[in-house]
C-alpha positions in Angstrom: 105.6 57.2 82.9 105.3 60.9 84.0 102.2 61.9 86.3 100.0 64.7 85.1 100.8 67.9 86.6 98.1 69.1 89.3 97.8 72.6 87.3 97.4 70.8 83.9 93.9 71.3 83.0 93.6 68.0 81.4 94.6 66.5 84.4 92.1 68.4 86.6 89.3 68.0 84.2 89.0 71.9 84.0 88.5 73.4 80.7 91.7 74.6 79.2 92.4 78.5 79.5 94.7 80.6 77.2 98.0 81.0 78.9 97.6 84.6 79.5 94.6 83.7 81.6 96.6 81.2 83.6 99.3 83.7 84.6 99.3 84.1 88.5 99.4 87.4 90.0 102.5 88.0 92.2 102.2 87.0 95.9 102.5 89.9 98.2 105.8 89.1 99.4 107.3 88.7 95.9 109.3 91.3 93.9 111.2 93.0 97.0 108.6 92.2 99.8 106.3 94.5 101.5 106.6 98.3 101.9 107.3 99.6 105.1 105.0 102.4 106.4 107.7 105.1 105.8 107.8 104.4 102.4 104.2 104.0 101.8 103.6 107.6 103.1 106.6 109.0 101.4 105.3 107.7 97.8 101.8 109.2 98.9 103.3 112.7 99.5 105.5 112.8 96.4 102.3 112.6 94.3 99.9 114.1 96.4 101.7 117.9 97.0 102.3 118.7 93.6 98.4 118.1 92.6 97.7 120.4 95.8 100.1 123.0 95.2 99.0 123.3 91.8 95.3 123.9 92.6 96.0 126.1 95.9 99.1 128.1 95.0 100.3 127.9 91.5 97.2 128.4 89.6 96.0 131.2 92.2 99.2 132.9 92.3 100.6 132.6 88.8 97.6 132.0 86.5 94.6 133.8 87.6 96.2 137.3 87.7 97.0 136.9 84.1 94.3 134.9 82.7 90.5 135.1 82.2 90.1 131.4 81.8 92.5 129.9 84.6 90.6 126.6 84.2 92.1 125.6 81.0 95.7 126.1 82.6 94.5 124.2 85.8 93.5 121.3 83.5 96.7 121.2 81.7 98.9 121.5 85.0 97.0 118.6 86.7 97.4 116.6 83.7 101.1 116.8 84.3 100.8 115.9 87.7 99.1 112.8 86.7 102.0 112.2 84.1 104.4 112.5 87.2 102.5 109.6 88.8 103.6 107.5 86.1 107.3 108.3 86.4 106.9 107.6 90.1 105.4 104.2 89.6 108.1 103.7 86.7 111.0 104.3 88.9 109.6 102.0 91.8 109.0 99.0 89.2 112.4 99.4 87.6 113.9 98.8 90.9 111.7 96.2 92.1 111.0 93.9 88.8 114.1 91.8 88.4 114.5 90.6 85.6 112.5 93.4 84.0 110.4 91.3 81.7 106.9 91.8 80.5 105.7 88.5 82.1 107.2 89.5 85.7 105.7 93.0 85.4 102.3 91.9 84.7 102.5 89.4 87.8 103.9 92.4 89.9 101.1 94.5 88.9 98.3 92.0 89.0 97.7 92.6 85.3 96.1 89.0 85.0 92.8 87.8 84.3 90.4 88.0 87.3 90.1 85.0 89.7 87.0 83.7 91.4 87.3 84.8 94.9 86.3 81.1 96.1 87.8 78.7 93.5 90.6 80.9 92.2 89.7 80.1 88.8 90.6 82.6 86.3 88.1 84.2 84.0 87.7 87.3 82.0 84.0 87.3 82.5 84.5 88.2 86.1 85.3 91.8 84.8 81.5 92.1 84.1 81.5 92.3 88.1 83.8 95.4 87.7 81.3 97.0 85.6 78.4 96.3 87.9 80.2 98.0 90.8 81.1 100.8 88.7 77.4 101.3 87.8 76.6 101.1 91.6 79.2 103.8 92.3 77.9 106.0 89.5 74.4 105.5 91.0 75.7 106.5 94.3 77.6 109.5 93.3 74.5 110.7 91.6 72.3 110.3 94.6 75.2 111.9 96.7 74.0 110.3 100.1 77.1 111.6 101.8 77.3 114.9 100.2 76.4 116.4 103.6 79.8 115.6 104.8 81.4 117.6 101.9 79.0 120.6 102.9 79.6 120.4 106.4 83.5 120.3 106.0 83.4 123.4 103.5 81.3 125.2 106.1 83.8 124.3 109.0 86.7 125.3 106.7 85.6 128.0 104.0 89.1 128.0 102.6 88.9 124.4 101.1 85.8 125.5 99.0 86.1 124.8 95.2 87.8 127.6 93.4 86.4 128.8 90.1 89.2 127.1 88.4 89.0 124.0 90.0 85.4 122.9 88.9 85.8 120.9 85.5 82.1 122.1 84.5 83.5 125.5 84.3 85.5 124.5 81.1 82.3 124.4 79.3 82.7 128.0 77.9 82.4 129.7 74.6 86.3 130.1 74.9 86.8 126.4 74.3 84.9 126.2 71.3 87.1 125.2 68.3 90.0 124.4 70.6 90.4 120.8 69.7 93.8 120.6 71.2 92.2 120.6 74.5 90.7 117.1 73.5 94.3 116.0 73.5 94.9 117.3 76.7 91.8 115.3 78.1 92.6 112.0 76.3 95.8 112.4 78.0 94.4 113.1 81.6 91.9 110.0 81.0 94.9 107.8 80.3 97.3 108.9 83.4 94.2 109.1 85.5 92.5 105.9 85.2 95.4 103.8 83.8 98.8 104.9 83.7 98.8 107.1 86.6 96.3 107.0 89.7 95.5 103.6 89.0 98.9 102.2 88.5 100.3 103.8 91.4 97.7 103.6 94.1 96.5 100.2 93.0 99.0 98.2 91.1 102.1 99.6 92.8 100.9 100.1 96.4 98.0 97.8 97.1 100.0 94.6 96.7 102.8 96.0 98.9 100.5 97.4 101.8 99.5 94.1 103.8 102.6 93.9 105.7 102.0 97.1 107.5 97.8 97.1 107.4 97.0 93.4 107.3 93.6 92.7 105.9 92.9 96.5 106.5 95.1 97.4 103.5 92.0 98.0 101.3 90.4 100.5 103.8 94.1 102.1 104.2 94.8 102.0 100.4 91.3 104.0 100.1 92.1 106.5 102.7 95.4 107.1 101.1 93.8 107.6 97.7 91.1 110.0 98.9 93.6 112.2 100.9 95.8 112.3 97.9 93.2 114.6 96.3 94.4 117.7 98.0 93.5 119.4 94.7 89.9 118.5 95.3 89.8 119.0 99.0 86.1 120.1 98.9 85.2 116.2 98.2 87.6 114.5 100.4 85.2 113.8 103.3 82.7 111.8 101.2 85.7 110.1 99.1 87.1 108.7 102.6 83.7 106.5 102.7 83.7 105.3 98.8 87.4 105.2 97.5 88.3 101.8 99.3 86.1 100.3 96.7 88.7 100.3 94.0 91.2 98.5 96.2 88.6 96.1 97.4 87.7 95.1 94.0 91.2 94.5 92.8 92.1 92.4 95.9 89.0 90.5 95.7 89.4 89.3 92.2 93.3 89.6 92.3 93.4 91.5 89.3 94.1 95.2 88.6 91.9 95.1 85.4 88.9 95.0 87.6 90.1 98.4 89.7 90.5 99.7 86.1 87.1 99.0 85.0 85.4 100.2 88.2 87.5 103.6 88.3 87.5 104.0 84.6 83.9 104.3 83.7 84.1 107.9 85.0 85.9 108.6 82.2 83.1 108.1 79.8 81.6 111.6 81.0 84.9 113.6 80.1 85.2 111.6 76.7 81.7 112.8 75.7 81.4 116.0 77.5 84.6 117.7 76.0 84.1 116.8 72.4 80.7 118.0 72.5 81.8 121.2 74.3 84.7 121.8 71.9 82.2 121.3 68.9 80.0 124.1 70.6 77.1 121.6 71.1 77.0 122.4 75.0 77.5 125.6 76.4 77.5 126.7 80.0 
């Protein structure tokens, strides 16, 4: 008679869970091992530099002199920068995930059910903790207790002050009314910002590969990389340095990329409500 497997729910007395929920996220050393510091910084530069160039050189030099509404071009170009992050992530994954199967891809990206921090038991209900963390971040961002850091930074370096074309609220203008194609750009931006671009590259691709260099500080290091990647939003980087580690912490704590997606992705709701209203002419500047 064969003995029951220790991982068999019937043998342990645990409630059976769907096979998808039992899929274990890859260990840090799997799929090519840990990244060296040089590779981590190169990936950062490859995605950060285009975003900074768009905001601080391409739009001011090539768009502003020719347009009375440069914010719209900025939106389109930055969306292209987010798509570029997906290309970079896809190239890295194509080299690392062998064989390149959906199961291996899910394990490499921790695209699995969240796991209880103490017991390791998978449960999709743990995604609610991601939602709770997101609500806390929204409250913190609304109260802006660290806003004084951003203001001090801009006072010290006036050149990093937000340009008119860099503020998304400046897109709410009469010129956008009836331009429903803009909603397609916004949906693309949301998809590649909160799922296929920033989140995919910085959390799903980078975070599991950073412990070899940073040890248990990988969560903080990931937050610093993510905050400073925002060269296109330089005026807000100081406060982001103190908050952007939360996304990586949530993913590492529950060993699931989905938790980080929920925490970060709640921000998208504002864009998906604001822009249809603006295009319909229901809100104006």
